[in-house]
C-alpha positions in Angstrom: -65.7 -157.8 244.0 -68.4 -155.4 243.1 -67.2 -151.9 242.0 -68.6 -150.1 245.4 -66.0 -152.2 247.3 -63.0 -151.0 244.7 -64.1 -147.2 245.6 -64.4 -148.2 249.2 -60.7 -149.0 249.4 -60.0 -145.4 248.6 -58.8 -143.7 251.9 -61.2 -141.0 253.0 -59.1 -137.6 253.0 -61.9 -135.4 254.3 -62.5 -134.6 258.0 -64.8 -137.2 259.6 -66.9 -135.2 262.0 -67.8 -133.0 259.0 -68.7 -135.4 256.6 -72.5 -137.0 256.0 -72.0 -138.7 252.8 -69.9 -141.7 252.1 -66.6 -141.0 250.0 -67.6 -144.0 247.7 -71.1 -142.6 247.3 -70.0 -139.7 245.7 -67.5 -141.0 243.4 -69.8 -143.8 242.2 -72.6 -141.1 241.3 -69.7 -139.1 239.5 -68.8 -142.2 237.5 -72.2 -142.9 236.7 -72.7 -139.4 235.7 -69.9 -139.4 233.2 -70.7 -142.4 231.6 -74.4 -141.0 231.0 -72.6 -138.2 229.3 -72.8 -135.8 232.1 -70.6 -132.8 232.4 -70.6 -131.0 235.8 -71.2 -131.3 239.2 -74.9 -130.2 238.6 -75.3 -133.1 236.1 -74.3 -135.4 238.9 -77.1 -134.0 241.2 -79.7 -134.3 238.6 -78.1 -138.1 238.1 -78.7 -139.1 241.5 -81.8 -137.4 241.9 -83.3 -138.7 238.5 -81.7 -142.4 239.1 -82.4 -142.8 242.4 -83.6 -146.3 242.6 -80.5 -147.2 240.5 -78.0 -145.5 242.3 -79.5 -146.9 245.6 -78.8 -150.4 244.2 -74.8 -149.4 244.6 -74.7 -146.6 247.3 -76.0 -146.2 251.0 -77.3 -142.5 250.8 -77.9 -142.0 254.3 -78.4 -138.4 254.1 -79.8 -138.2 250.2 -77.8 -137.0 247.3 -74.9 -134.8 247.9 -75.2 -131.1 246.7 -73.4 -130.0 243.8 -70.8 -127.9 246.2 -70.0 -131.4 247.9 -69.3 -133.0 244.4 -67.1 -130.0 243.7 -65.2 -130.2 247.1 -64.3 -133.6 246.8 -63.6 -134.1 243.1 -61.4 -130.8 243.5 -59.4 -132.3 246.4 -58.9 -135.9 245.0 -55.8 -137.4 244.0 -56.8 -138.3 240.2 -54.3 -141.4 240.6 -56.1 -142.8 243.1 -59.1 -143.0 241.2 -57.3 -144.0 238.2 -55.8 -146.7 239.8 -58.9 -148.0 241.3 -60.9 -148.1 237.8 -57.7 -149.9 236.2 -57.9 -152.5 238.8 -62.0 -152.9 238.4 -61.1 -153.0 234.4 -58.4 -155.6 235.0 -60.6 -158.1 236.9 -63.6 -157.3 234.8 -62.0 -158.7 231.7 -59.9 -161.1 233.1 -56.4 -161.9 231.7 -55.5 -159.8 228.6 -53.4 -162.8 227.2 -54.0 -163.3 223.8 -55.9 -160.1 223.4 -55.2 -157.1 221.3 -54.2 -153.8 223.2 -54.5 -150.8 221.0 -52.4 -147.7 222.1 -53.2 -144.1 220.7 -53.7 -140.8 221.5 -56.6 -138.2 220.9 -57.4 -134.6 221.8 -60.6 -134.6 223.8 -64.0 -133.0 222.9 -63.5 -129.4 222.8 -60.1 -129.0 221.9 -59.0 -127.8 218.8 -57.4 -130.8 216.6 -55.4 -128.0 214.5 -54.1 -126.1 217.8 -50.7 -126.2 218.5 -48.9 -128.2 221.0 -50.9 -130.7 223.3 -52.0 -128.4 225.8 -54.7 -129.4 228.1 -56.7 -132.5 226.9 -54.5 -134.7 225.0 -54.6 -138.4 226.3 -53.0 -141.4 225.0 -55.5 -144.5 225.8 -55.1 -148.1 226.1 -58.0 -150.1 224.4 -58.7 -153.8 224.7 -60.1 -154.8 221.5 -62.0 -157.8 222.3 -63.7 -155.8 225.2 -64.2 -152.7 224.1 -63.0 -151.6 227.2 -60.2 -148.8 228.1 -58.1 -150.1 230.5 -55.5 -147.2 230.9 -54.7 -143.7 230.0 -51.8 -141.3 230.1 -52.2 -137.4 229.7 -49.6 -135.9 227.4 -47.9 -132.8 228.6 -47.8 -129.6 226.6 -45.0 -129.1 224.1 -44.7 -133.2 224.2 -46.3 -135.8 221.9 -47.3 -139.4 222.5 -43.9 -141.1 222.1 -43.1 -139.6 225.8 -46.0 -141.1 227.6 -46.1 -144.6 225.7 -43.5 -146.3 227.8 -45.1 -145.4 230.8 -48.4 -146.6 229.8 -47.0 -149.8 228.5 -45.2 -150.5 231.9 -48.4 -150.1 233.9 -50.3 -152.9 231.7 -49.7 -156.6 232.0 -49.1 -157.3 228.3 -48.0 -160.8 228.5 -49.0 -163.1 225.7 -51.1 -159.9 224.6 -50.8 -158.3 221.0 -50.1 -154.4 221.3 -50.7 -152.4 218.2 -49.7 -148.7 218.0 -50.0 -146.3 214.9 -46.9 -145.1 213.2 -45.5 -142.6 216.2 -45.2 -145.7 218.4 -42.9 -147.5 215.8 -39.8 -147.0 217.7 -37.0 -149.5 218.4 -37.2 -148.4 222.3 -40.9 -149.2 222.1 -40.4 -152.8 220.3 -37.8 -153.6 223.0 -40.1 -152.8 226.0 -42.8 -154.8 224.6 -40.9 -157.9 224.0 -39.3 -157.4 227.7 -42.5 -157.5 228.9 -43.4 -160.7 226.9 -45.8 -159.3 224.7 -46.2 -159.5 220.9 -46.1 -156.0 218.8 -48.1 -155.4 215.3 -47.0 -151.8 214.8 -47.9 -149.3 211.8 -44.7 -148.7 209.6 -44.6 -145.1 207.7 -41.8 -142.9 206.4 -40.8 -141.7 210.0 -38.9 -144.9 209.8 -37.5 -144.3 206.4 -34.9 -147.1 206.3 -37.1 -149.8 207.2 -40.1 -148.5 205.2 -38.1 -148.3 201.9 -36.8 -151.8 202.5 -40.4 -153.0 203.5 -42.2 -151.6 200.2 -39.1 -152.5 197.8 -39.5 -156.3 199.0 -43.6 -156.4 198.5 -42.6 -155.0 195.0 -40.2 -157.7 194.7 -41.5 -160.8 196.0 -44.5 -162.6 195.9 -46.3 -162.8 199.3 -46.4 -165.8 201.2 -50.1 -165.7 202.2 -52.8 -163.4 201.0 -56.4 -162.7 202.5 -59.2 -160.4 201.1 -62.0 -159.1 203.1 -64.8 -156.9 202.1 -67.3 -154.9 204.2 -70.7 -153.0 203.5 -72.0 -150.6 206.1 -74.1 -147.2 205.7 -73.4 -146.8 202.5 -69.5 -147.3 202.5 -67.9 -150.4 200.9 -64.3 -151.4 201.7 -62.3 -154.0 200.6 -59.0 -155.0 202.4 -56.5 -157.3 200.8 -53.6 -158.4 203.5 -50.3 -159.7 202.4 -47.6 -161.1 204.3 -43.8 -162.1 203.9 -41.1 -163.5 206.5 -38.9 -160.5 207.2 -35.8 -162.8 207.6 -36.2 -163.8 204.0 -36.6 -160.4 202.3 -35.1 -157.4 204.5 -31.8 -156.4 204.9 -29.8 -158.1 207.9 -29.0 -154.8 209.4 -32.6 -153.8 209.4 -33.7 -157.3 211.0 -31.0 -156.7 213.7 -32.1 -153.4 214.7 -35.8 -154.1 215.1 -36.0 -156.8 217.9 -37.8 -159.8 217.2 -39.1 -158.7 213.9 -40.6 -161.8 212.0 -43.3 -160.7 209.6 -44.0 -157.5 207.5 -47.3 -157.0 206.6 -49.0 -155.0 203.5 -52.9 -153.8 203.5 -54.2 -152.4 200.3 -57.6 -150.8 201.1 -60.2 -149.6 198.4 -63.1 -147.6 199.9 -66.4 -146.6 198.1 -68.7 -144.1 199.5 -71.1 -143.2 197.0 -69.6 -142.1 194.0 -66.2 -141.6 195.3 -63.4 -144.0 195.4 -60.2 -144.1 197.5 -57.2 -146.2 197.6 -54.7 -146.5 200.4 -51.7 -149.0 201.3 -50.6 -149.7 204.6 -47.4 -151.4 206.1 -47.2 -153.0 209.4 -44.2 -154.9 211.1 -44.8 -157.9 213.5 -42.8 -160.2 215.9 -45.2 -163.1 215.3 -44.8 -165.5 212.9 -46.4 -168.7 211.3 -49.7 -166.8 211.2 -52.2 -166.3 208.1 -52.8 -163.1 206.5 -56.4 -163.0 207.9 -54.9 -162.9 211.1 -53.1 -159.6 210.4 -55.5 -158.2 208.7 -57.8 -158.8 211.9 -55.4 -157.0 213.9 -55.3 -154.1 211.5 -59.2 -154.1 211.6 -59.0 -154.4 215.7 -57.0 -151.5 216.1 -59.4 -149.1 214.2 -61.8 -149.9 216.9 -60.2 -147.4 219.3 -61.4 -145.2 216.6 -64.8 -146.1 216.4 -65.8 -147.2 219.7 -64.0 -144.7 221.9 -62.3 -141.6 220.1 -65.5 -140.5 218.4 -67.4 -139.9 221.3 -64.9 -137.2 222.5 -65.0 -135.2 219.1 
């Protein structure tokens, strides 16, 4: 089904005898403008006029390009949940099943919002990003005086994660999140920091005391930046305390990634830890997951900053 058919499924809420433009035409031009870095209703008019041949391939435009006042009225009255559900359905059909793919969940303040300002007032969004397709398939706005933890369960619930790997940074490393991912038949790959102090200390101590079961070193050079990432893994049941394993549903593997980055004359080192409910996978697999999660920063978030 073409994208205009998805927009055509949205019920027109306007007064029929006062409309000269199809609702789906207005929504499509708005979407095209947004994807082209347009910012306001005047940009929507300009996009339609400047790319008329392209727009006409998707829209009927029986009465030409709508005015900026028309775009303003329609988008001001449109229920954003209808549009979001429509785009979610289109995205799911576009990429097919999410099985065996990596779904990265992460939040970011949008362009124009100070990253140092207090609370999440205004435009703090948590995104669901499919690493293999480089496509955002879900979003949730974080309310003011709150954080990502409050919306992560709702966002995960909206996505079919069966047989997919869900990766989240340390704020999502919560026992309730782990339970939810497993109840939806997904796998998890979660960054671990000292916000989970007991498990963190157990994992750090295990890598100091035990030789890894598998290691993999990868390097990357791009635009003057050289980075080496060494991934090591251990079986959780062989090294962790029983009470920690019992508290974290399905925990099978702990992961350590040591990254060394050289930019010009400057060198930095960082050690990151992760937990996973998968087993019998080599270190290279977890190295790829860690690298894949950064795709949401490199290919989505950086566009907003």
